[in-house]
C-alpha positions in Angstrom: 12.4 41.6 -2.1 13.2 38.5 -4.0 16.1 36.1 -3.1 18.1 35.2 -6.2 18.0 31.5 -6.7 21.2 29.5 -7.4 21.6 28.3 -11.0 21.1 24.7 -10.1 18.3 23.0 -8.1 19.8 21.0 -5.2 17.1 19.2 -3.2 19.4 18.2 -0.3 20.2 21.8 0.4 16.7 22.8 1.0 14.9 19.8 2.4 16.4 19.6 6.0 16.2 23.4 6.3 12.5 23.6 5.6 11.4 20.7 7.7 13.2 21.8 10.8 11.7 25.3 10.1 8.2 23.9 9.9 8.6 21.8 13.0 10.1 24.4 15.2 7.4 26.9 14.2 4.6 24.5 15.0 3.3 24.5 11.4 1.9 20.9 11.8 -0.2 21.5 14.8 -4.0 22.0 14.6 -4.3 25.6 16.0 -7.4 26.9 14.2 -9.9 26.6 17.0 -12.8 28.0 14.9 -12.0 26.0 11.8 -13.7 22.8 10.6 -11.4 19.9 11.8 -9.8 17.5 9.5 -8.3 14.3 11.2 -6.2 11.5 9.9 -4.2 8.9 11.8 -1.1 7.2 10.6 -0.9 3.4 10.6 1.6 3.3 13.5 4.8 1.8 12.4 6.7 -0.7 14.5 9.1 1.0 17.0 11.7 -1.5 15.4 10.9 -0.4 12.0 12.7 1.6 9.3 11.2 3.4 6.3 10.6 1.0 3.3 9.0 1.8 0.0 5.5 0.8 1.2 5.7 3.3 4.1 6.8 5.9 1.6 3.6 5.4 -0.5 1.4 5.2 2.5 2.7 8.3 4.2 3.1 10.4 1.0 -0.6 9.9 0.2 -1.6 10.9 3.8 0.7 14.0 3.8 -0.8 15.1 0.4 -4.3 15.0 1.9 -3.2 16.7 5.1 -1.3 19.6 3.4 -4.2 20.0 1.0 -6.8 20.3 3.7 -4.6 22.6 5.8 -4.2 24.9 2.7 -8.1 24.8 2.4 -8.3 26.3 5.9 -9.1 23.2 7.9 -7.9 22.6 11.4 -5.9 19.7 10.2 -4.5 17.1 12.6 -2.3 14.2 11.5 -1.9 11.9 14.5 1.5 10.3 14.5 3.0 7.5 16.7 4.5 4.1 17.0 3.4 0.6 17.8 5.2 -1.3 20.6 5.4 -4.3 18.3 5.4 -7.1 20.9 7.1 -9.9 19.0 9.4 -7.8 16.9 10.7 -5.7 19.7 11.2 -8.5 22.1 13.2 -10.3 19.3 15.5 -7.4 18.8 16.4 -7.0 22.4 16.8 -10.8 22.9 19.0 -11.0 19.7 21.2 -8.2 21.2 21.4 -10.1 24.4 22.5 -13.3 22.6 25.3 -11.4 21.1 26.5 -10.8 24.6 26.1 -14.3 25.6 23.1 -13.3 27.7 19.4 -14.3 27.6 16.1 -13.0 28.8 15.5 -15.8 31.3 18.5 -14.6 33.2 16.3 -11.8 34.4 13.0 -11.2 36.1 10.1 -10.2 33.9 10.4 -6.6 35.3 14.2 -6.3 34.7 13.8 -7.6 31.0 10.9 -5.1 30.3 13.1 -2.3 31.6 15.8 -3.4 29.2 13.3 -3.0 26.3 12.4 0.5 27.5 16.1 1.3 27.7 16.5 -0.1 24.1 13.6 2.1 22.9 15.0 5.2 24.5 18.4 4.6 22.7 17.6 2.9 19.4 13.8 2.8 18.8 12.0 5.1 16.6 14.4 5.3 13.7 11.5 5.5 11.4 10.2 8.8 12.9 13.4 10.6 11.8 12.9 9.0 8.3 9.3 10.1 8.0 10.7 13.6 8.5 13.0 13.1 5.5 9.9 12.3 3.4 8.3 15.5 4.4 5.4 14.2 6.6 3.7 17.1 8.3 2.7 15.1 11.4 1.8 16.7 14.7 5.0 15.6 16.5 4.0 17.5 19.6 1.4 14.8 20.1 3.5 11.8 19.2 1.9 8.6 20.6 3.2 5.2 21.7 0.9 2.2 22.2 2.7 1.6 25.6 2.4 5.1 27.0 0.6 5.3 30.3 -2.6 6.8 28.9 -2.8 4.2 26.1 -2.3 1.5 28.6 -5.2 2.9 30.6 -7.4 2.7 27.6 -6.3 -0.9 26.7 -7.1 -2.1 30.2 -10.5 -0.4 30.2 -11.4 -2.1 26.8 -10.3 -5.5 28.0 -12.4 -5.2 31.1 -15.4 -3.8 29.4 -15.5 -6.5 26.9 -15.1 -9.1 29.5 -18.0 -7.8 31.5 -20.2 -7.7 28.3 -19.2 -11.3 27.5 -17.3 -10.4 24.4 -13.9 -11.5 25.7 -13.3 -15.0 27.1 -10.8 -17.7 27.7 -11.0 -20.8 25.5 -9.1 -23.8 24.4 -8.6 -23.6 20.6 -6.0 -24.2 17.9 -3.6 -21.3 17.3 -0.6 -20.6 14.9 2.1 -21.5 17.3 5.8 -20.4 16.8 8.0 -23.1 18.4 11.0 -20.8 18.2 9.3 -17.8 19.8 7.1 -19.9 21.9 4.1 -17.8 21.4 0.7 -17.7 19.4 0.9 -15.4 16.4 -1.6 -13.9 14.0 -2.4 -15.0 10.5 -0.7 -11.8 9.4 2.6 -13.1 10.8 2.4 -16.4 9.0 4.1 -16.7 5.6 3.3 -19.6 3.3 6.3 -21.1 1.5 6.4 -23.9 -1.0 8.5 -26.7 0.5 9.5 -30.0 -1.2 8.0 -32.7 1.0 6.3 -36.1 0.8 2.8 -37.6 0.8 2.7 -40.8 2.8 -0.2 -43.4 2.7 -0.9 -45.2 5.9 -2.7 -48.5 6.6 -5.1 -48.3 9.6 -6.5 -51.7 10.5 -10.1 -52.1 11.5 -10.2 -52.9 15.3 -12.2 -56.1 14.7 -9.7 -57.3 12.1 -12.2 -57.4 9.2 -9.9 -55.2 7.0 -8.4 -51.8 6.9 -8.8 -48.1 5.9 -6.1 -46.2 4.1 -5.4 -42.6 4.7 -2.7 -40.2 3.3 -0.9 -37.4 4.9 2.0 -35.0 4.7 2.5 -35.0 8.5 2.6 -38.8 9.5 3.9 -37.9 13.0 0.6 -36.4 13.9 -1.0 -39.9 13.7 0.3 -40.2 17.3 -2.6 -38.0 18.3 -5.3 -39.2 15.8 -8.8 -39.3 17.2 -11.0 -40.3 14.3 -11.1 -41.2 10.6 -13.7 -39.2 8.6 -15.5 -40.3 5.5 -18.1 -38.5 3.5 -21.8 -39.3 4.4 -22.5 -40.1 0.7 -19.5 -42.4 0.3 -21.1 -45.9 -0.1 -17.8 -47.6 0.7 -18.0 -46.8 4.3 -21.7 -46.4 5.2 -21.9 -49.9 6.6 -18.8 -49.5 8.7 -20.1 -46.3 10.3 -23.5 -47.8 10.8 -22.1 -50.6 12.9 -19.7 -48.3 14.9 -16.6 -49.8 13.5 -13.4 -48.4 14.7 -9.7 -48.6 13.5 -6.7 -49.5 15.7 -3.8 -47.1 15.1 -0.5 -48.6 14.4 2.2 -47.6 16.9 -0.2 -46.4 19.7 -2.8 -49.1 19.4 -5.5 -46.4 20.2 -8.9 -47.3 18.9 -10.6 -44.4 17.1 -14.2 -44.1 15.5 -15.0 -43.7 11.9 -17.2 -40.7 11.5 -19.2 -39.0 8.7 -18.2 -35.5 7.8 -18.4 -33.5 4.6 -14.8 -32.4 5.0 -13.8 -35.8 3.5 -13.6 -35.7 -0.3 -14.6 -39.1 -1.9 -12.8 -38.2 -5.0 -9.4 -37.9 -3.4 -7.5 -41.1 -2.6 -9.4 -43.5 -0.5 -11.9 -40.9 0.4 -10.9 -41.3 4.2 -8.9 -38.8 6.1 -7.2 -39.0 9.4 -8.5 -36.5 12.0 -6.0 -34.9 14.5 -8.1 -32.2 16.1 -5.3 -31.0 18.4 -2.9 -30.3 15.4 -4.8 -29.3 12.4 -7.3 -26.4 11.8 -9.7 -28.3 9.7 -9.5 -31.4 11.9 -10.3 -29.2 15.0 -13.6 -28.3 13.4 -14.3 -31.9 12.3 -13.4 -33.0 15.9 -15.9 -30.6 17.4 -18.6 -31.7 14.9 -17.9 -35.4 15.9 -18.4 -34.5 19.6 -15.0 -34.2 20.9 -14.7 -31.2 23.5 -11.6 -29.1 23.0 -10.4 -30.0 26.4 -10.5 -33.7 25.5 -8.5 -33.3 22.3 -5.0 -34.9 22.3 -2.0 -32.6 22.3 1.2 -34.4 21.3 3.6 -31.5 21.2 5.0 -29.2 23.8 5.8 -25.5 23.3 9.0 -26.2 21.5 7.3 -28.8 19.2 8.8 -31.8 20.7 6.7 -34.9 21.2 5.1 -35.2 24.6 2.9 -37.9 26.2 -0.8 -37.5 25.7 -3.5 -38.1 28.2 -4.1 -41.8 27.3 -0.4 -42.5 27.7 -0.2 -44.5 24.4 2.7 -42.8 22.7 5.8 -45.0 22.9 8.4 -43.6 25.3 11.2 -43.6 22.7 9.3 -40.9 20.8 8.7 -38.7 23.7 11.0 -35.7 23.8 11.9 -36.0 20.1 11.7 -32.9 17.8 8.7 -33.1 15.6 10.7 -33.6 12.4 12.9 -36.3 14.0 9.7 -37.9 15.1 8.4 -37.9 11.6 11.4 -39.8 10.4 11.1 -42.3 13.2 7.4 -42.8 12.8 7.7 -43.5 9.1 10.3 -46.1 9.9 8.1 -47.7 12.5 5.1 -47.9 10.1 7.4 -49.3 7.4 8.7 -52.0 9.8 5.2 -53.0 11.0 3.8 -53.2 7.4 1.4 -50.2 7.8 3.1 -47.9 5.1 1.9 -48.2 1.5 4.9 -47.9 -0.9 4.6 -45.3 -3.7 5.5 -46.8 -7.1 7.1 -44.5 -9.7 9.0 -44.9 -12.9 12.5 -43.6 -13.9 13.1 -41.8 -17.1 14.2 -45.2 -18.5 10.8 -46.6 -17.6 12.0 -48.7 -14.7 9.7 -49.0 -11.6 11.1 -47.7 -8.3 9.5 -48.1 -4.9 9.5 -45.1 -2.6 8.2 -44.6 0.9 6.0 -41.7 -0.2 5.0 -39.6 -3.1 7.2 -36.5 -3.6 5.1 -33.4 -3.5 5.6 -29.5 -3.2 3.7 -28.6 -0.1 2.5 -25.0 0.9 3.9 -24.7 4.4 3.3 -22.0 7.0 6.4 -20.3 8.4 6.6 -17.6 11.1 7.7 -14.4 9.5 10.0 -13.5 12.3 10.8 -16.8 14.0 11.5 -18.3 10.6 10.4 -21.9 11.5 7.4 -24.0 10.5 4.3 -22.9 12.4 2.5 -25.6 14.3 -1.3 -25.6 14.9 -1.3 -26.1 18.6 -4.1 -26.6 21.1 -3.8 -24.3 24.0 -5.7 -22.0 26.3 -5.9 -18.4 25.0 -8.1 -15.3 25.3 -10.5 -14.5 22.6 -12.7 -11.7 21.5 -16.1 -12.4 20.1 -15.3 -10.9 16.6 -18.5 -12.1 15.1 -20.5 -9.9 17.4 -18.3 -6.9 17.1 -18.4 -7.2 13.3 -22.1 -6.6 13.1 -22.0 -2.9 13.1 -19.1 -2.4 10.8 -20.8 -4.7 8.2 -24.0 -2.7 8.5 -22.0 0.6 8.3 -20.3 -0.3 5.0 -23.5 -1.7 3.6 -25.4 1.5 4.3 -22.6 3.8 3.1 -22.0 5.3 6.6 -18.3 4.1 6.0 -17.2 4.3 2.4 -14.4 2.0 1.3 -12.4 3.3 -1.8 -12.0 1.7 -4.2 -15.4 0.1 -3.8 -14.1 -3.2 -5.2 -12.7 -4.0 -1.8 -16.2 -4.2 -0.4 -16.8 -7.7 -1.6 -13.6 -8.9 0.1 -14.5 -7.1 3.3 -17.9 -8.7 3.6 -16.7 -12.0 2.7 -14.2 -11.9 5.6 -16.3 -10.1 8.2 -19.4 -12.3 7.6 -17.2 -15.5 8.2 -15.0 -14.0 10.9 -13.5 -16.3 13.5 -12.9 -15.6 17.2 -9.9 -13.3 17.5 -7.1 -14.7 19.6 -5.6 -11.7 21.6 -3.2 -13.3 24.0 0.6 -13.6 23.3 3.1 -15.6 25.3 5.5 -12.7 25.6 7.0 -10.3 28.3 6.9 -7.1 26.3 3.4 -5.7 25.8 0.2 -4.9 27.7 -0.2 -7.6 30.3 -3.5 -9.2 30.4 -5.5 -7.7 33.4 -6.7 -11.2 34.7 -5.8 -12.8 38.0 -6.4 -16.4 39.0 -7.0 -18.0 42.5 -5.7 -21.5 43.4 -8.8 -23.1 41.8 -8.4 -21.4 38.5 -11.2 -18.9 39.0 -10.5 -15.7 37.1 -10.9 -12.1 38.2 -10.7 -9.5 35.4 -10.1 -5.9 36.5 -8.2 -2.8 35.6 -5.9 -3.1 38.7 -4.7 -5.7 41.1 -6.7 -4.0 43.9 -10.0 -4.3 42.0 -9.2 -8.0 41.2 -8.4 -8.6 44.9 -11.8 -6.8 45.9 -13.6 -9.3 43.5 -11.9 -12.3 44.9 -12.2 -11.4 48.6 -9.8 -10.7 51.3 -7.2 -13.4 52.0 -7.6 -15.1 48.5 -4.1 -15.5 46.9 -4.1 -14.2 43.3 -1.6 -14.9 40.5 -1.7 -12.6 37.4 -2.0 -14.0 34.0 1.6 -14.1 32.4 0.5 -13.4 28.8 0.4 -10.0 27.1 -2.2 -8.7 24.5 -1.8 -9.0 20.7 -0.4 -5.7 19.4 -3.3 -5.3 17.1 -5.6 -5.1 20.2 -4.0 -1.9 21.3 -3.6 -0.4 17.8 -7.3 -1.0 17.2 -7.9 1.8 19.7 -5.8 4.2 17.6 -8.4 6.6 16.3 -9.7 7.6 19.8 -7.1 6.5 22.4 -4.6 8.8 20.7 -7.0 11.7 21.4 -7.1 11.1 25.1 -9.8 8.5 25.5 -11.1 7.2 28.0 -10.8 10.7 29.4 -13.1 13.2 27.8 -10.8 15.6 26.1 -11.4 18.7 23.8 -9.2 16.9 21.2 -11.5 13.8 21.3 -14.6 15.8 21.1 -13.3 17.8 18.1 -11.3 15.1 16.1 -13.4 11.9 16.6 -14.7 10.5 14.3 -11.6 11.0 12.2 -12.2 11.9 8.5 -10.2 9.4 6.5 -8.0 6.4 7.0 -5.3 5.6 4.4 -3.8 2.1 4.5 -2.5 -0.7 2.5 -5.1 -3.3 1.6 -2.9 -6.0 3.3 -4.0 -4.7 6.7 -7.7 -4.4 5.9 -8.6 -7.1 8.4 -5.9 -7.0 10.9 -6.1 -3.3 11.6 -8.8 -1.5 9.6 -11.7 -3.8 10.4 -10.7 -4.0 14.0 -10.7 -0.1 14.4 -14.2 -0.2 13.0 -15.1 -2.9 15.6 -13.5 -1.0 18.5 -14.7 2.4 17.4 -18.3 1.3 17.4 -18.0 -0.6 20.7 -16.3 2.1 22.6 -17.3 5.3 21.0 -20.7 4.3 19.6 -19.6 5.9 16.4 -17.6 5.0 13.1 -13.9 5.7 13.5 -13.7 7.5 10.2 -15.9 8.5 7.2 -13.8 7.0 4.5 -11.3 4.2 4.2 -8.8 4.5 1.2 -7.0 1.3 0.4 -3.8 1.6 -1.8 -1.9 -1.2 -3.6 1.7 -2.4 -3.1 4.8 -1.1 -4.6 6.2 -3.8 -6.7 9.6 -4.2 -8.5 10.0 -2.9 -12.0 9.0 -6.2 -13.5 5.8 -6.5 -11.4 7.1 -9.0 -9.0 6.8 -8.6 -5.2 9.8 -7.0 -3.5 11.6 -9.3 -1.1 15.1 -9.3 0.4 15.6 -12.8 -0.9 15.1 -11.7 -4.4 17.4 -8.8 -3.9 14.9 -6.4 -5.5 14.0 -4.2 -2.5 14.1 -0.5 -3.1 15.3 1.8 -0.3 13.3 5.0 -0.4 16.1 6.8 1.5 18.5 6.1 -1.3 16.0 7.5 -3.8 15.7 10.6 -1.7 19.5 11.0 -1.5 19.7 10.8 -5.4 16.6 12.8 -6.5 15.0 14.4 -3.5 12.0 13.8 -1.4 9.8 15.8 -3.7 10.6 13.7 -6.7 9.8 10.4 -4.9 6.7 11.8 -3.4 5.5 13.0 -6.9 6.2 9.6 -8.4 4.2 7.8 -5.7 1.2 10.1 -6.2 1.3 10.1 -10.0 1.4 6.3 -10.0 -1.3 5.7 -7.4 -4.3 4.6 -9.4 -7.0 3.2 -7.2 -6.8 -0.4 -6.7 -3.7 -1.0 -8.7 -0.2 -2.0 -7.5 2.7 0.5 -8.4 5.6 -0.6 -10.4 8.8 0.9 -9.3 10.4 3.0 -12.1 13.5 5.0 -11.0 13.6 6.8 -14.3 10.2 8.3 -13.6 11.5 9.4 -10.2 14.3 11.1 -12.0 11.8 12.7 -14.3 10.0 14.3 -11.6 13.2 15.7 -10.2 13.6 17.3 -13.6 10.1 18.7 -13.2 11.1 20.4 -10.0 14.2 21.7 -11.9 12.0 23.0 -14.7 9.8 25.0 -12.1 13.1 26.2 -10.5 14.3 27.6 -13.7 11.0 29.1 -14.6 11.0 31.0 -11.2 14.6 32.2 -12.1 13.2 33.5 -15.4 10.5 35.3 -13.6 13.1 36.9 -11.2 15.1 38.0 -14.1 12.1 39.9 -15.5 11.1 41.5 -12.2 8.3 39.0 -11.5 8.0 38.5 -7.8 5.5 37.5 -5.0 1.9 38.3 -5.5 -0.1 40.1 -2.8 -3.5 38.9 -3.8 -5.4 35.7 -3.8 -7.9 37.1 -6.2 -6.6 37.2 -9.9 -5.2 40.6 -10.9 -6.9 42.7 -13.6 -5.8 41.7 -17.0 -6.2 43.0 -20.5 -3.6 41.2 -22.5 -4.9 37.9 -24.1 -2.0 35.8 -22.7 -2.7 37.1 -19.2 -6.4 36.4 -19.4 -5.6 33.0 -20.8 -3.3 31.9 -17.9 -5.9 33.3 -15.4 -8.6 31.0 -17.1 -6.2 28.0 -17.0 -5.6 28.5 -13.2 -9.4 28.6 -12.7 -9.9 25.4 -14.8 -7.0 23.6 -13.1 -8.2 24.4 -9.6 -11.8 23.2 -10.3 -10.4 19.9 -11.8 -7.8 19.5 -9.0 -10.4 19.9 -6.3 -12.6 17.2 -8.0 -9.7 14.7 -8.2 -8.8 15.3 -4.6 -12.5 14.9 -3.5 -12.4 11.5 -5.3 -9.0 10.6 -3.9 -7.6 10.2 -7.5 -4.0 11.1 -6.7 -2.8 10.2 -10.1 -5.3 12.4 -11.8 -4.6 15.3 -9.3 -0.7 15.0 -9.8 -1.2 14.8 -13.6 -3.4 18.0 -13.6 -0.8 20.1 -11.7 2.1 18.6 -13.7 0.6 19.5 -17.0 -0.5 22.9 -16.0 2.9 23.8 -14.5 5.1 22.3 -17.1 3.1 22.8 -20.3 0.6 25.6 -19.8 2.8 27.9 -17.6 6.5 27.1 -18.2 6.3 26.1 -22.0 3.5 28.4 -23.3 2.7 31.3 -21.0 6.3 32.3 -20.2 7.0 32.0 -24.0 3.9 34.1 -24.9 4.9 36.9 -22.5 8.6 37.2 -23.5 8.0 39.9 -26.1 6.3 42.1 -23.3 9.6 42.3 -21.5 11.6 43.0 -24.6 10.2 46.7 -24.7 9.4 49.3 -22.1 9.7 47.7 -18.6 7.4 50.3 -17.2 4.8 50.0 -19.7 1.2 49.1 -18.6 1.5 45.8 -20.4 4.8 44.9 -18.6 3.3 46.1 -15.2 0.2 43.9 -15.8 2.1 40.9 -16.9 4.4 41.0 -14.0 1.4 41.1 -11.6 -0.3 38.2 -13.5 2.8 36.1 -13.8 3.7 36.5 -10.2 0.2 35.6 -9.1 0.0 32.5 -11.6 3.3 31.2 -10.2 2.0 31.6 -6.6 -1.0 29.6 -7.6 1.2 26.8 -9.0 3.2 26.8 -5.8 0.1 26.5 -3.6 -1.5 23.7 -5.7 1.8 21.8 -6.0 2.8 22.1 -2.4 0.9 19.1 -1.1 2.8 16.9 -3.6 6.2 18.7 -3.6 6.5 20.6 -0.3 10.1 21.4 -0.1 10.9 23.0 -3.5 7.6 24.9 -3.4 8.3 26.3 0.0 11.7 27.5 -1.2 10.4 29.0 -4.3 7.6 30.7 -2.4 10.0 32.5 -0.1 12.5 33.2 -3.0 9.9 35.5 -4.7 9.8 38.1 -2.0 8.9 38.9 1.6 6.1 36.8 2.9 4.1 37.3 6.0 3.5 33.5 6.3 5.0 30.2 5.1 3.5 28.4 2.1 2.4 25.5 4.3 0.0 27.9 6.0 -1.1 29.7 2.7 -4.6 29.8 1.4 -5.9 27.6 -1.4 -6.4 29.4 -4.8 -9.6 31.2 -5.4 -9.2 32.9 -8.7 -12.6 34.7 -8.8 -12.1 36.4 -12.2 -13.9 36.9 -15.4 -11.9 36.4 -18.5 -12.7 37.1 -22.2 -13.4 33.8 -24.0 -12.3 35.6 -27.3 -9.0 36.1 -25.7 -8.6 32.6 -24.3 -9.8 31.0 -27.6 -7.1 33.0 -29.5 -4.3 31.8 -27.2 -5.6 28.2 -27.3 -5.8 28.4 -31.2 -2.2 29.7 -31.4 -1.0 26.9 -29.1 -2.8 24.4 -31.3 -1.3 25.7 -34.5 2.2 25.9 -33.0 2.0 22.3 -31.5 0.7 20.9 -34.8 3.4 22.6 -36.8 6.3 21.6 -34.6 4.9 18.0 -34.6 4.8 18.0 -38.4 8.4 19.4 -38.6 9.6 16.7 -36.3 8.0 13.9 -38.3 9.6 15.1 -41.6 13.0 16.1 -40.2 12.6 19.9 -40.9 14.7 22.1 -38.8 12.6 23.7 -35.9 14.0 27.1 -36.6 13.4 27.3 -40.3 10.6 29.7 -41.3 8.0 28.4 -43.7 5.3 30.1 -45.8 1.8 28.9 -45.1 -1.6 29.0 -46.9 -5.0 29.0 -45.4 -7.5 29.1 -48.1 -10.7 29.2 -46.0 -9.8 30.7 -42.6 -12.3 30.9 -39.7 -13.0 34.2 -38.1 -10.8 33.2 -35.1 -8.0 32.4 -37.5 -8.2 35.6 -39.5 -8.4 37.7 -36.3 -5.4 36.0 -34.6 -3.1 36.1 -37.7 -4.0 39.7 -38.5 -3.4 40.9 -34.9 -0.6 38.5 -33.9 1.4 37.7 -37.0 4.6 38.3 -35.1 3.6 35.8 -32.5 2.8 33.1 -35.1 6.1 33.7 -36.7 8.0 33.5 -33.4 6.2 30.4 -32.1 5.2 28.4 -35.1 7.9 29.8 -37.4 5.3 30.3 -40.1 5.7 33.4 -42.3 4.1 34.8 -44.3 0.7 33.3 -43.8 -1.6 34.0 -46.7 -5.4 33.5 -46.9 -5.2 31.9 -50.3 -4.9 28.6 -52.1 -1.4 27.0 -51.9 0.6 26.5 -55.0 0.8 23.0 -56.6 3.4 20.6 -55.3 4.3 18.5 -52.3 3.2 20.0 -49.1 2.3 19.1 -45.5 -0.9 20.0 -43.8 -1.3 21.1 -40.3 -4.6 22.0 -38.5 -5.6 24.3 -35.6 -9.2 23.8 -34.6 -11.3 23.8 -37.9 -8.6 25.6 -39.9 -6.3 23.8 -42.4 -2.9 25.2 -43.3 -0.9 24.1 -46.4 2.9 24.4 -46.1 4.8 23.8 -49.4 7.8 21.7 -49.1 9.6 22.1 -52.4 13.1 23.2 -51.7 12.7 22.6 -48.0 13.5 18.9 -48.0 14.5 16.2 -50.5 11.0 14.8 -50.8 11.9 11.5 -52.5 14.7 10.7 -50.1 12.4 11.6 -47.2 9.6 9.5 -48.6 12.0 6.5 -49.0 13.4 6.9 -45.5 9.9 7.0 -44.0 8.8 4.0 -46.0 11.8 1.9 -44.8 11.2 2.9 -41.2 7.4 2.0 -41.6 8.1 -1.4 -43.1 10.7 -2.2 -40.3 8.1 -1.4 -37.6 5.3 -3.3 -39.3 7.6 -6.3 -39.4 8.5 -6.1 -35.8 5.0 -5.5 -34.7 3.7 -8.5 -36.7 6.4 -10.7 -35.0 5.6 -9.4 -31.6 1.8 -9.9 -32.1 2.4 -13.4 -33.0 4.6 -14.0 -29.9 2.0 -12.4 -27.6 -0.8 -14.4 -29.2 0.9 -17.6 -28.3 -0.4 -18.7 -25.0 2.8 -20.8 -24.3 4.8 -17.6 -24.4 2.5 -15.6 -22.3 1.9 -18.4 -19.6 5.5 -19.7 -19.5 7.9 -16.8 -20.1 9.2 -14.7 -17.3 6.8 -11.8 -16.6 9.5 -9.3 -17.4 10.0 -10.9 -20.9 6.1 -10.7 -21.6 6.0 -7.0 -20.3 8.9 -6.1 -22.6 7.2 -7.6 -25.6 4.1 -5.7 -24.8 6.1 -2.5 -24.5 7.9 -3.1 -27.7 4.6 -3.8 -29.5 3.2 -0.5 -28.2 6.3 1.3 -29.4 6.3 -0.1 -33.0 2.5 0.4 -33.2 3.1 4.1 -32.4 5.9 4.2 -34.9 3.7 2.8 -37.6 1.0 5.5 -37.0 3.7 8.2 -37.0 5.4 7.2 -40.2 2.0 6.7 -42.0 1.1 10.2 -41.0 4.3 11.6 -42.2 4.0 9.8 -45.6 0.5 11.1 -45.9 1.7 14.6 -45.4 4.2 14.2 -48.3 1.3 13.2 -50.5 
């Protein structure tokens, strides 16, 4: 029994209802023990996070795949969970404490960590509720958290195993140091911003008084820890100096440092000499090592808060010790100027007058911490490192051999370039929230690495006092275990055995190295197998003008607002339809609205079916059909299913969504329902009506199943509205038409549609009323044309509004031509329109578009405009040119029809 649908489609009224129904009924759980598994894991969002447009894209694509594979009978598991997000979460809790005039250091480590757990219980995980709003069919019964006990067990085991195998070690190296958060951070957490700064040139006297060397820098304060001056080995200006072991004596500190050869120095830039501060610059660190300086001997002139501290040789003046790095910069420049060791920069004003400045003004790319918001300092410190180069070997080989497929393939080059030049991975963070590093030290600094304090004590021996490492592990270390630790590893579980390796990973390209590559490393190291068969990398969602979304620009789009306005189904369909492999998506709210209209179209089509007694089908196989329209729609379903499966196999989300959109909107709603209307105008109990109701109900069911992965809410509602069902749509079976249809019948319908479409288009071009009946002449009809017109003249009259149609030459005079297949129809226009007036109107419109197109072509052909204009202005010009080009073609075609 059907449930009568309301006259209007209201997404909000159905979405919450169906999601809670699915979740309460366990529809998302993998409970098909004999079925082939299909497994995917979500990139775990931060426990502090909320749904942004990138999450909406990422999770929509995953849900489409999971729902599709579930419909195909797979034992589908979508692992869901959250990342503890060490820095972000600690910041949130500390910020709340600051609002209460409280701070972390007022508590013991254990007390603070408990406060974080309390925050998580009360406020964390907002995003999981928002993922439900989006319709994500995740297995919430197995929700994971990277700080859960079983996950902590996995993390500790991996750390200890890597250490035993010599793949994790403690070392002194440079890190990205956030002076505000007082912790090392990853490259991903560093944002480069252009900052107006200065470029100072300093004079370094030779120690023997025979001359000087000039060096330039944007960070003059670091000269307090300079350890060398580097010149290129082929630079003839300095060969003699290096050969005799000459040194320079630094101003301010008086430290004597060597002049060394290194190819890092560029002879073409400035003096060709560069100052080397290995403790405070990543390039200089490498130069320093090549020059023979051990990291332990490199000078460190800053403390954890980026204040000047005394170095080991004690040569930094006491007045500078304790100063903030930027205050020290100002003072160092003043001291250099006072001592005559600063080269002035001469520039000219607009009037041509020479002006002397302390430095050359420059815009400098500067690293900022994305959370601390302060300038990041390269800082020399002891940290724990993973030998990423060794762990990268198997992932590199796997991608090269095809064992792991990266889609789109264009990302392989980037992957290899990074992996083959990978640096040691710093995995320690100076935080309290996170997985504490399982390392204990004795009084002499000897380290014991173990999964528990008891095991560490056993290693050290009875009576040896041990102190645990204060640091925690980088968040990416634990999330790298996601594909297997979420399935119960290191325990041998049934879930692990069945669902590892996973089948697919979908992620943004921006975390290819920070997460995806590390999952490959950890998968091969711990499981001796790839983490997944295929890695799909999608693009970014950008603003409508193509620019990157950012809060500072005010162009961020909130997906929840779009869901409120248009429904989750419309947003999901927009994401899928715009996801073209390797390309970013431009946000277009009008298209989201358009896909809400698509859902409304299907809603109204279902209401039409209900009004004509068309209800739920009871068969997967196509019903028997004799009528041409019914055979045609069965054939269309068959073709759509085959093409849709091919698109999904290739992860062409755009192609797949377009296929089901075109089939549902055009073939079913616009044509099939129109073709079958006459059947219901007669005897409702006739064989034709009975057959048509069966076929129409079946075809609508196939649409709902095929569309469900993309638009789960509206399809589930329509599925149940069509009659009593023994199961929900989410657990239905994928279409399998298995029917033979008459090619003669399907060709007849395709021909009728072609004639109708061509006629309607020609009427529109010439401004002829769509309802006006017109005579038509076909002097040389094909067998198909003759057969269709003789048997279905009433349908041609109703659809194309052509009557009578004669197989004869058309009378002389103005006429328009329309074609269907190889058949040409002549439609006389005398008395239908004012031909002269119409010709004049079309000619005027044509000339206007030609003029606009020429102007736009000139503008777009001007490199100055394309390079200097705002991107949105260039994009608009291109859109306008495309519009006028199409108008030119349309008007020329219309004029040609008039003769």
